[in-house]
A tleap script that builds the chain and sets N, CA, C and O, in Angstrom:
source leaprc.protein.ff14SB
mol = sequence {
  NMET PHE GLY TRP ALA ILE THR PHE LEU ILE
  ILE ALA LEU ILE ALA ALA VAL LEU GLY PHE
  GLY GLY ILE ALA GLY THR ALA VAL GLY ILE
  ALA LYS ILE ILE ALA VAL VAL ALA ILE VAL
  LEU PHE ILE ALA SER LEU ILE PHE GLY ARG
  GLY ARG SER ARG CILE
}
set mol.1.N position { 91.049 106.087 92.435 }
set mol.1.CA position { 90.677 104.610 91.570 }
set mol.1.C position { 90.527 103.820 92.757 }
set mol.1.O position { 89.582 103.058 92.554 }
set mol.2.N position { 91.043 103.625 93.977 }
set mol.2.CA position { 90.364 102.753 95.017 }
set mol.2.C position { 88.659 103.792 95.102 }
set mol.2.O position { 87.726 103.194 95.639 }
set mol.3.N position { 88.478 104.727 94.764 }
set mol.3.CA position { 87.422 105.038 95.123 }
set mol.3.C position { 86.339 104.247 94.321 }
set mol.3.O position { 85.417 103.826 95.019 }
set mol.4.N position { 86.290 104.030 93.291 }
set mol.4.CA position { 85.669 103.280 92.342 }
set mol.4.C position { 85.647 102.237 93.135 }
set mol.4.O position { 84.592 102.093 93.753 }
set mol.5.N position { 86.427 101.507 93.305 }
set mol.5.CA position { 86.524 100.259 94.165 }
set mol.5.C position { 85.885 99.682 94.977 }
set mol.5.O position { 85.551 98.514 95.177 }
set mol.6.N position { 85.664 101.119 95.683 }
set mol.6.CA position { 85.131 100.758 97.406 }
set mol.6.C position { 83.215 101.178 96.755 }
set mol.6.O position { 82.329 100.623 97.405 }
set mol.7.N position { 82.709 102.206 95.418 }
set mol.7.CA position { 82.143 101.901 94.915 }
set mol.7.C position { 81.310 100.639 94.743 }
set mol.7.O position { 80.175 100.331 95.106 }
set mol.8.N position { 82.234 100.038 94.088 }
set mol.8.CA position { 81.642 98.686 93.953 }
set mol.8.C position { 81.237 97.471 95.170 }
set mol.8.O position { 80.169 96.871 95.291 }
set mol.9.N position { 82.380 97.361 95.931 }
set mol.9.CA position { 81.841 96.959 96.555 }
set mol.9.C position { 80.840 97.478 98.115 }
set mol.9.O position { 80.425 96.815 99.066 }
set mol.10.N position { 80.768 98.601 97.853 }
set mol.10.CA position { 79.417 99.213 98.882 }
set mol.10.C position { 77.899 98.989 97.887 }
set mol.10.O position { 76.820 98.800 98.450 }
set mol.11.N position { 78.010 99.040 96.548 }
set mol.11.CA position { 77.087 98.154 95.491 }
set mol.11.C position { 76.849 96.466 95.698 }
set mol.11.O position { 75.744 95.926 95.743 }
set mol.12.N position { 77.907 95.914 95.790 }
set mol.12.CA position { 77.815 94.512 95.985 }
set mol.12.C position { 77.067 94.167 97.658 }
set mol.12.O position { 76.159 93.394 97.963 }
set mol.13.N position { 77.721 94.907 98.324 }
set mol.13.CA position { 77.231 94.810 99.558 }
set mol.13.C position { 75.920 95.090 99.588 }
set mol.13.O position { 75.226 94.236 100.138 }
set mol.14.N position { 75.092 96.533 98.933 }
set mol.14.CA position { 73.566 96.178 98.686 }
set mol.14.C position { 72.420 95.031 98.214 }
set mol.14.O position { 71.295 94.710 98.598 }
set mol.15.N position { 73.430 94.568 97.076 }
set mol.15.CA position { 72.614 93.482 96.189 }
set mol.15.C position { 72.749 92.468 96.830 }
set mol.15.O position { 72.006 91.487 96.775 }
set mol.16.N position { 73.901 92.626 97.634 }
set mol.16.CA position { 73.612 90.410 98.981 }
set mol.16.C position { 72.050 90.954 99.784 }
set mol.16.O position { 70.883 90.564 99.765 }
set mol.17.N position { 72.527 91.642 100.203 }
set mol.17.CA position { 71.498 92.411 101.220 }
set mol.17.C position { 70.100 92.350 101.121 }
set mol.17.O position { 69.197 92.033 101.895 }
set mol.18.N position { 70.172 92.766 99.880 }
set mol.18.CA position { 68.221 92.540 98.914 }
set mol.18.C position { 68.227 90.901 98.181 }
set mol.18.O position { 67.284 90.187 97.839 }
set mol.19.N position { 69.456 90.721 98.131 }
set mol.19.CA position { 69.301 89.193 97.528 }
set mol.19.C position { 69.509 89.047 95.852 }
set mol.19.O position { 68.893 88.165 95.253 }
set mol.20.N position { 70.393 89.946 95.154 }
set mol.20.CA position { 69.946 89.874 94.239 }
set mol.20.C position { 72.190 89.385 93.665 }
set mol.20.O position { 73.025 90.089 93.096 }
set mol.21.N position { 72.255 88.286 94.083 }
set mol.21.CA position { 73.414 86.861 94.363 }
set mol.21.C position { 74.205 87.451 92.937 }
set mol.21.O position { 75.408 87.707 92.905 }
set mol.22.N position { 73.337 87.593 91.868 }
set mol.22.CA position { 74.963 87.489 90.563 }
set mol.22.C position { 74.873 88.911 90.468 }
set mol.22.O position { 76.051 89.227 90.297 }
set mol.23.N position { 73.983 90.308 90.476 }
set mol.23.CA position { 74.941 91.237 90.779 }
set mol.23.C position { 75.854 91.828 91.366 }
set mol.23.O position { 76.393 92.900 91.091 }
set mol.24.N position { 76.130 90.731 92.642 }
set mol.24.CA position { 76.678 91.442 94.097 }
set mol.24.C position { 77.517 90.807 93.643 }
set mol.24.O position { 78.367 91.557 93.162 }
set mol.25.N position { 77.909 89.153 93.449 }
set mol.25.CA position { 79.224 89.009 92.569 }
set mol.25.C position { 80.029 89.428 91.090 }
set mol.25.O position { 81.200 89.200 90.785 }
set mol.26.N position { 79.004 90.091 90.333 }
set mol.26.CA position { 79.689 90.305 89.372 }
set mol.26.C position { 80.707 92.041 90.466 }
set mol.26.O position { 81.912 92.168 90.685 }
set mol.27.N position { 79.464 93.059 90.882 }
set mol.27.CA position { 80.401 93.882 91.638 }
set mol.27.C position { 81.824 93.152 92.250 }
set mol.27.O position { 82.997 93.175 91.879 }
set mol.28.N position { 81.346 92.716 93.000 }
set mol.28.CA position { 82.573 92.157 93.509 }
set mol.28.C position { 84.404 91.614 92.687 }
set mol.28.O position { 85.620 91.715 92.854 }
set mol.29.N position { 83.277 90.997 91.726 }
set mol.29.CA position { 84.296 90.838 90.641 }
set mol.29.C position { 84.697 91.953 89.873 }
set mol.29.O position { 85.264 91.443 88.906 }
set mol.30.N position { 84.732 93.161 89.746 }
set mol.30.CA position { 84.882 94.798 89.131 }
set mol.30.C position { 85.637 95.148 90.042 }
set mol.30.O position { 86.814 95.431 89.814 }
set mol.31.N position { 84.910 95.213 91.684 }
set mol.31.CA position { 85.569 95.694 92.713 }
set mol.31.C position { 87.362 95.353 92.428 }
set mol.31.O position { 88.232 96.110 91.997 }
set mol.32.N position { 87.443 93.991 92.844 }
set mol.32.CA position { 88.481 92.996 92.600 }
set mol.32.C position { 90.273 93.725 92.047 }
set mol.32.O position { 91.288 94.166 92.585 }
set mol.33.N position { 89.464 93.321 89.969 }
set mol.33.CA position { 89.587 94.094 89.350 }
set mol.33.C position { 90.191 95.558 89.771 }
set mol.33.O position { 91.120 96.104 90.366 }
set mol.34.N position { 89.156 95.764 89.134 }
set mol.34.CA position { 90.197 98.201 89.417 }
set mol.34.C position { 90.501 98.031 90.742 }
set mol.34.O position { 90.857 99.201 90.886 }
set mol.35.N position { 90.725 97.371 92.267 }
set mol.35.CA position { 91.608 97.206 93.391 }
set mol.35.C position { 93.164 96.956 92.454 }
set mol.35.O position { 94.120 97.729 92.409 }
set mol.36.N position { 93.061 96.066 91.996 }
set mol.36.CA position { 94.875 95.172 91.334 }
set mol.36.C position { 95.418 96.349 91.151 }
set mol.36.O position { 96.241 96.883 91.894 }
set mol.37.N position { 94.652 97.078 89.454 }
set mol.37.CA position { 94.650 97.274 88.565 }
set mol.37.C position { 95.227 99.040 89.492 }
set mol.37.O position { 95.890 99.876 88.877 }
set mol.38.N position { 95.018 99.136 90.193 }
set mol.38.CA position { 95.543 100.442 91.080 }
set mol.38.C position { 96.372 100.203 91.807 }
set mol.38.O position { 97.122 101.143 92.074 }
set mol.39.N position { 96.549 99.322 92.242 }
set mol.39.CA position { 97.518 98.544 92.988 }
set mol.39.C position { 98.761 98.839 91.769 }
set mol.39.O position { 99.686 99.630 91.955 }
set mol.40.N position { 98.650 98.373 91.036 }
set mol.40.CA position { 99.270 97.977 89.946 }
set mol.40.C position { 99.989 99.450 89.545 }
set mol.40.O position { 101.043 99.913 89.981 }
set mol.41.N position { 99.313 99.863 88.835 }
set mol.41.CA position { 100.053 101.267 88.630 }
set mol.41.C position { 100.219 102.152 90.064 }
set mol.41.O position { 99.851 103.319 89.927 }
set mol.42.N position { 100.461 101.980 90.730 }
set mol.42.CA position { 100.777 102.579 92.668 }
set mol.42.C position { 101.921 102.192 92.499 }
set mol.42.O position { 102.556 103.200 92.807 }
set mol.43.N position { 102.881 101.193 92.136 }
set mol.43.CA position { 103.836 100.633 92.407 }
set mol.43.C position { 104.628 101.059 91.234 }
set mol.43.O position { 105.850 101.029 91.381 }
set mol.44.N position { 103.991 101.587 89.701 }
set mol.44.CA position { 104.591 101.361 88.857 }
set mol.44.C position { 105.305 103.144 88.825 }
set mol.44.O position { 106.376 103.683 88.549 }
set mol.45.N position { 103.900 103.548 89.304 }
set mol.45.CA position { 104.884 104.729 89.536 }
set mol.45.C position { 105.641 104.621 90.459 }
set mol.45.O position { 106.754 104.866 89.994 }
set mol.46.N position { 105.760 104.305 91.954 }
set mol.46.CA position { 106.867 104.259 92.645 }
set mol.46.C position { 108.233 103.964 92.040 }
set mol.46.O position { 109.162 104.762 92.170 }
set mol.47.N position { 108.380 102.546 91.223 }
set mol.47.CA position { 109.185 102.687 90.489 }
set mol.47.C position { 110.038 103.587 89.516 }
set mol.47.O position { 111.173 104.063 89.540 }
set mol.48.N position { 109.149 103.599 88.799 }
set mol.48.CA position { 109.145 104.891 87.212 }
set mol.48.C position { 110.088 106.435 88.274 }
set mol.48.O position { 110.968 107.286 88.146 }
set mol.49.N position { 109.358 106.049 88.988 }
set mol.49.CA position { 109.081 107.742 89.619 }
set mol.49.C position { 110.886 108.170 90.473 }
set mol.49.O position { 111.515 109.216 90.634 }
set mol.50.N position { 111.153 106.585 90.848 }
set mol.50.CA position { 113.089 106.998 91.520 }
set mol.50.C position { 113.735 106.248 90.264 }
set mol.50.O position { 114.479 105.316 90.568 }
set mol.51.N position { 113.618 106.429 89.310 }
set mol.51.CA position { 114.436 106.122 87.893 }
set mol.51.C position { 115.041 107.535 87.479 }
set mol.51.O position { 116.077 107.708 86.836 }
set mol.52.N position { 114.017 108.696 88.076 }
set mol.52.CA position { 114.368 110.074 87.434 }
set mol.52.C position { 116.061 110.438 88.496 }
set mol.52.O position { 116.635 109.954 89.471 }
set mol.53.N position { 116.221 111.348 87.709 }
set mol.53.CA position { 117.515 111.787 88.774 }
set mol.53.C position { 117.309 112.877 88.990 }
set mol.53.O position { 116.543 113.569 88.319 }
set mol.54.N position { 118.088 113.346 90.189 }
set mol.54.CA position { 117.577 114.491 90.641 }
set mol.54.C position { 118.430 115.429 90.295 }
set mol.54.O position { 119.506 114.876 90.064 }
set mol.55.N position { 118.530 117.030 90.078 }
set mol.55.CA position { 119.413 117.820 89.339 }
set mol.55.C position { 118.821 118.931 90.408 }
set mol.55.O position { 119.212 120.097 90.366 }
savepdb mol mol.pdb
quit
């Protein structure tokens, strides 16, 4: 999932260099959302993974 966030950041950088401000802003927004979702899912997997008992 972080791969998608990095992809959108690269798209945003290229669009910003070429002068497409609207596309760059949208790509950065999408990258932020994907990064936050990835972090939340990672933390949830850590919390719920520890809840399982080791047999």
